[in-house]
N, C-alpha and C positions, 0 to 999 in steps of 0.2 A: 438347236440354239434358240433362245428366247428371241422372238421376232421384234420385240421392243428394245432397241439398243439403249434407250435412255434408262430403262429399268435395270439393264445389266450394269450400267455405270452408277446407278443410284442418283441420277440427277433429273431435274424437271426439263421439259421440252424448251423452256425459255432460258435455260442456263447459258451463261456466257462461255466463250471458248476457254477462258482461264479457269472457270469453275469446273469445266469438263476435264481439263488437264490435271487440276489438283485432285479431283475425285479418282481419276485413273491412277495417278501415281500412289495415292494412299492405298487403294485396293490392291494394286500390283505388288506393293511391298508386303501386304498381309498374305497374299496368295502365292507368292513366288515359289516355284518348285524347290528351290534350294532350302526353303524353310519347312517344306512338307514332303520329304523324300518318301516315295512309295504311295503317297495319298492321291489316288486317281481322281477323286472328286475335286480336290483342290486344284489338280492339274487341269481338269476340264473347265473349272470356273476361270482359271487364269487364261486359258486359251480363248474362252468366250469374251472375257474382259478385253484382251488384246485385240481381238477381231472387232469388237464394238468401238474401241478407241481408234482403230485404223480408219473408220468411217467418220465418226463424230468428231475426232480430233482434226480432221481436214475440213475447213469451212466449205469448200466447194462440194465435197462428197456429202457433207452433212445436209447442205441445201438440197441436193438431188435426192437424198434419202427422205427428207421431209416432204418433198413433192411427190414421192412414190416412184421416182424414176429408177432407183436401184433398191434391191432388197437388203435384208440384214446381213447377207454374205458379201455384199458389194457388187453382186451380179446385176447387170442391167435387165430390167423387165422387158420381155420380148417386144411389146408394142412400142416402147420408147426407143429400143435399139433400131427397129426398122424406120421409125420416124426420123431419128437423128441421121441415119445413113442416107436417107433420101434427101433430107434437108442439107446435109453437108455436100452432097454431090450435085445438087441442083439449087444454087443460091440465087437464081434469077427471080425467085418469088412465086414460082408457079404453084407450089404446095400451099401457099397462104390464101389462095383465092377459093371462094366457094362456088364460082361459076361452073355449071356443067356437072355438079356432083349431086344434084338433087335426087337422082334415081338410085343411089347406093343405099342399101338397107343398113349396113353397119361399116365400121372402120376397116374391117378385114377386107370387105369388097373394094373399098377405096384403094388400099395398098396393092391389092391384086391387080387392079386396073392400072395403077401408076407404073408398077414394075412390068406389067404386061406391055405397056406402050414402049418402055425402054427396050424390052427384048425384041419387039417387032421392028424397032428402029435399027437393029443391027447387033443385038446382044447387050447384056448389062455390063457396064464398065466396072472393073474391080474397085472397091472402096476400101482402102487400107486405113484402119483406125488404130491409133496408138493405145496400148493397154493402160489401165489406170495405175497410178502410183499407190503403193501400200505404205502405211505408217506403222512403225513398231517402236517399242521402248526397250532400252537396254541400260541396266544399272551396273556400274563398274566401280572398282575400288579407286581410292584417291591416287595411289601410286601408279595404277594403270593409266589414269588420265594424264598425269604429268610426264610419265616416262614412255608412254605408248605400249601397246600390247596387241595380241591376237585373241579374240573371243568368239565363241560360237553362240548364236542366237537361235533358240527353238521357236518356231513359228506356230500359230494356232492350229495349223493342219498337221503338225508333227514333223514337218520338214525343218531343215536347219540352214542357217546362213553363217558363213565365216566372215567375221567383221574385223577389219584392221583399224585399231584405235590409234590415231596419230598422236605423237607426243605433243602435250600442251593443250589437249582438247578441254573445253570448259563445260561446266554444267549447263544443260539446255541446248548444247550444240546439236545440230541435225546433220547426220552423215548421209550421203546419197550413194547408193549402190546401183549403178546403171544397169538396166535390163533385168533387175531382180524383182520387179513388181508383177502385176497381172499381165497375162499374155494379150497380145493385140488381136484385133478382129480382122478377118479376111486377109491375113498375111501382114498385118500392121506390126510395128515394133512393140516389144513389151514395155510396160511402164517401169518405174524405178522403185526401189525400196528406200524409204526415208526413215532413218533410225535416230530417234531422239535419245541423247545421252543424259543419264542422271548419275552424278558423281557422289558416292558415299563420303561423308565427312571422315577425317582421320583423327585419331586420338591425340596426335602430337603436332602435325603440320597444319598450318592454315595458309590459304592462298590469297594473295592480293595482287591481281594482275598476273605478271610473270614472276613476282617475288614470293618467297616463302617466309613465313614467320613461325618461330617456336619460342616457348618459354623455357628458360634454363634455370633450374633451381640451384642455388649456391649455399654453402654453409656460411655461417658468420665469419669464420676465420678465412675462408677462400675469398670472400668479398673484401675483407680488410687487407689481407696479405698478398692477394693475387694468386693465380693458379693456372695450371694447364689441365684442361678437362677435355674429354671426348664428347663430341656433339653429333647427333644424327642429322643427316641431310637426305634428300630424296635420292641421292646416288650412293649413299654409304656413309660411314662414320669418318669424321675428320677431327684433328686436334685443334683446339682453340685456346689462345692465351687470354686469360681474364686479367686485366690490369688491376693493380692495387687500388683499393678505395672504391671499387665498383658498388653501386647501390641499386636497389630495386627500380626498375624502369629504364635503366641504361641500356642502349641498343648497340650491339656489336654486329658488324656486317661481314659476311663471307661472300666475297665477290664471285660471281659466276656459278653459285651453287643453287640458283633458283631454277625455274622452268626454262627448258630449251625448246621454244616453239618452232614449227616448221618455217615460219617467217618471223622476222623481227629479232630484236636483241635478247640474249639470255638474261634472266633475272638474277637477283641476289637472294641470299638467305639472311634474314634479320633475326638475331638472337637477342631476346629480351630477358634481362637479368631479373631474377626473383630471389631475394635473400630469404632463406628459410631458417627459422630458429629450431632447435631441437624440441621434440614433443615435451620433454621434461627438462626444466631448468635446474641443473644440479647446484648444490650449495657453493661449490668452488666458483662456478661462472657467476652466480649471483653476487658473491662477495667481491669478485674482481670488478664487476660492472659498477657496483656501488662506489668502490674506491676510485675507479676511473672517472665516474661522473662528477665526483666531488672536485677533481682537479681539472677536468676538461669539459665542462658543461658547454653546450651549444643549443641553439634554437632552430630546428628545421622548419618550424611553422611561421617564422617571421614574415616571409614573403606572402604567405597565405592570408595572414591577418591584414597586411598592408593592402593587398588587392581587394579584400572584402570591406575595407573601411571607406 
């Protein structure tokens, strides 16, 4: 793997966390295995990209990587691991003093002496360190986000995680899988897997909080005479009564047909009327409209002119 994680993501070292997030999401969509079936090179790049974001996408891990405390895989470099273990176990401040250490030729002699003293005092006490959290990205379909689903996430090392998508999850939500991160040190508990959810847009449905919006095309005669039409919802098709005289922009509501989150009220579905004329206006319709306009003229732009004056 490229040792420079910033190069892997294609960002500068002074990039903001938002810039790092955007760069990752852009490249992840380009390299996702679903778009390149059987392409081992694209799969390798996707794994490297995910591993790089797992570190740089976490401000704390990024800072440790920048200081050289962890390497490109997220593993703690040996000298820092021993230092942190000793520091965590002995917070009285002994390790910060330079007194009495002038005879040591290098840092390894210093740590040997420090741990040697502990052993002589009755054996080294176990230092249990919690494993690091790991960050991943999972892109899901719109309907999986609103209705809930089970999805399998392939990790950079080739292993997989089964992820339960709760109903109503929003774009940018971070799911936490306890104990699915890096293993702990010296018997410490493992870290967690933090999975950032990205929701693909839907060609029909739009989400506004827990409400769903759709546009409903109507013919001219359906709008004038009223009609019963089938309307898609996130849970299936339903029958909707369109009242007579419905015009473009009119909103009809389907109660309880929105998102059902784990907590909070269920949303509604808002159906926005769009009156659509036929692609070709035939002579019969044209003649009828001319005759009708002569007897029933009206001005739909009257209020617009009044407001603009």
